[in-house]
N, C-alpha and C positions, 0 to 999 in steps of 0.2 A: 513591406518592412514594418509599417505601423501595426499591422495585425500581429506580426511576430513579436514586436515590442510589447503590445498589450497582453498577449498570452503569457509571455515570459515574466513580465513584471507581476502580473496577477498570481501566477503559479508560485513564483519565488516568495512573494509576500506571504501567501497562505502557508507555504511550507515552513516558514519561520514563525508562524503563529502571530503575525502582526496584523493589526487593523490598518485601514488606510491612514488613519490619523497618525499611527506609529511611524509608518514609512514616510509620510509627508514631513513629519518633524525631523526624521533622520536625514532626509534629502534636502531639507530647507526649501520645500515647495508647498504650494497650497493643496489642501485636501481636494478641493474642487478640480484643480488642474490634474491631480493624480487620477481622479475618477475619469476624467476625459482621456487620459493616457491609457487606462485599463479598458476603456471602451473603444479604443482606436479612433477617437474623435479629436485628438490633439495632434499638433505638428510641432513637437518640442525641439528646442535648439540642442545642438550637440552638447553644450555645457550642462543642460538639464538632464540629458540622458547619462552623461558621465556622473552626475550627482546621484542619480538613481543607482547606477552600477556600484559606486562606492558604498552607498547605504546598504545595498543588498550583498556586497562582498563578491561581485562577479565582474569579469572583464566586459568592456563595452561591446566587443564583438559577440560575446555570448548572449548579451541582452537583446541584440537585434537579430540573432540567428534564428532560423526556422527550427521547428521541433526536431530534436535529435531522434535517431532511430531507436526504437524500443527493443533493445537487445536482451533485457532481463525478462525472466518469466516468473511471475509471482503466483503462488498457490494460496487460494483462499478457502475458508470453511471452518466450521466449528471443530473442536477437538473430537477426534474419532472419524474425521472425514477421510483420512488416509494420506495426509500431506507428508508425514515423515516416511511413509512407505513408498509412495509414488515419486516423491521428490528426487531421491537418489537415482532411481531407475530412469526417470526423465532426464536428469542431468547427464547421466552416462550416455544416453542416446544423442543428446545435444552437444556432448563433449565440453561441458562446462562444469564448474563446481556446484555443489548443493550446500545451501546455507539455511540455518534456522535463525530467523530474526530474533526470537526470544533468547537464544543462546548468546547472540551478540549483545543484547541488553543486559543479560546476567554478567557477562564478562566486563562490560563497561562500568556497571554499578558495583560489582563485587558482591552482589546479592542474588539469591535465587528468587524466582518469581513469587513464591509464597511470602518471603520476607519483604519484597518490594511492596506488595499489596498490604500486608499486615502493618508494616512500620511506616511507610510513606504514603500509601494510598494510590488510587488509580491515576490522579492527575500527574503524579511523579512518574508513574510508569509511562503514561502517554507522552510526556515530554521526552523521555529517553527513547521511546519507540520512534518518535518523529526524528530525533537526531540520528539514531542508528540507521533508520530507513534512508535518510538523505545520504549518509556515508556509503551505504550499500549501493544505492543507485548511481552514485558518482564513481563507483569502482568498476572493475572488470565485469563483463556479462556473467550471469549465473542464474541458476534456478533457486528460488528461495521460498520458504514457507513463512507466512505471517500469522500472528495471533488471530484468533477468531473474532475478536472485537475491534480490530483495526478499522473495519469498514464503518464503524460508528463515529470515527474521528474524521469529519468531513475534509479537513485540510490534508491529512495524511493520505486519505483514500484518493482525493483528487490528484495529489502528486504521484501516487502509485500508478494510477490509471494513465497519467500523462507520460510517465517514464518507463513503464513496463507493460508487457502483455500479461493480462490477468486471467487466471483460470479458477473457476469455482468448482471444487470437488464436492458435488452434491450427494447427500445420502439421506435416507429416511431416519427419523428420530430413533427408531429401534436399532438401526445399524450404528449410529453414533454411540448409543448407550452401551450396546454389547461390546463394541471395540474398546471403549474406554475401560470398561470392567475387565476385559481380557488383558489390558495393559497393567492391571493391578492398581489403577489410580482413578478415583472418581472426583478429583478436584475439578471445578469448585462446587461439586454437587454433594460432597460428603456430608453426613449428619443432617441431611435434609429429607424429610419424609415426602416432600413434594418434588423430589429431584427430577424425576422423569417428566412431570408436568411442567416444571420450570424449563427443562431442556426444550420441550416442544414449543413453549412460549417464546423462548429466546430465538429459536430457529425461525419461527413464524415471523417474528418482528424484523429479523435481519434478512429474510429472503429477498425483499425488494432491493436491498443494497447489494447482496451477492449477485443478483441477476444482472447487475450492471457490468459484470465481468465480460471480457472479450469472448471467453469460451466457457461453456458450462458442460460438465461431464458428470453423468450419474454413475456413482461407484457401487451402488447396491447390486448385489448378485453378479458382480464382475470380478474376475481375478486381476491382480495388479498389472499383468502384461496387457490385458484387454484395455484397462483404463489408460495406460501409457499410450497405446496406439490411438485411442480415441482423442486423447489430448493433443497428440502430434497432428492428427487430421484436423482438429479444430484450430490449432495454431496456424496451420497452412492455409486454411480457408479464411481465417481472420486477416492474415497478412495479405492475401490476394485481394480481399475486399477493400482493405485500407489503401492498397496501391492503385486501385482502379478509379 
């Protein structure tokens, strides 16, 4: 129970973007004691657990419960990886809805992605991304695609990996480039002479993060049906491993 409490408090705090100092102040406990709770080295009283629950906005039973089953499937990858193509096909096979996280962000803010970045900047986008991700994970099971940069937000990525089965749709830089061009949209690479060089650099920098996904499927030289079958096999293997 202490291990579950530690994991849940730590994950919920990070998902809300709070430091230990922030949560300690909200729960009226010491930062040192909170550190012990998150390390499963404290034996807190029921009143202190209730205080943490109130500060985090969750019921006490949820705070001490063991990890929930990961019913959601999240597709990761840079633009052009095939998330919007594979997602609906995979969702149909799993008999759940398909959702684009960026579409949820646009709906919540009333702005398209270009406007969000141009007017408010990346920090504003990440805040809304974190909030919409939390709402999505709290909802009914689904397959959903996340923005290519979500993996660079440590708190959001940790929460995603804790609450969903993650799939990296891997592709060669050339494939990303050609697919984005075929879509008639080279954002955010437009008007950049070094666009392809930048794409390779971004992909290289993020590969270690993408590789932390539960399942990695190469989409290069594969048709969508083959990719979906490979994802399903990977999800089955990952679930068997986690259950053993």
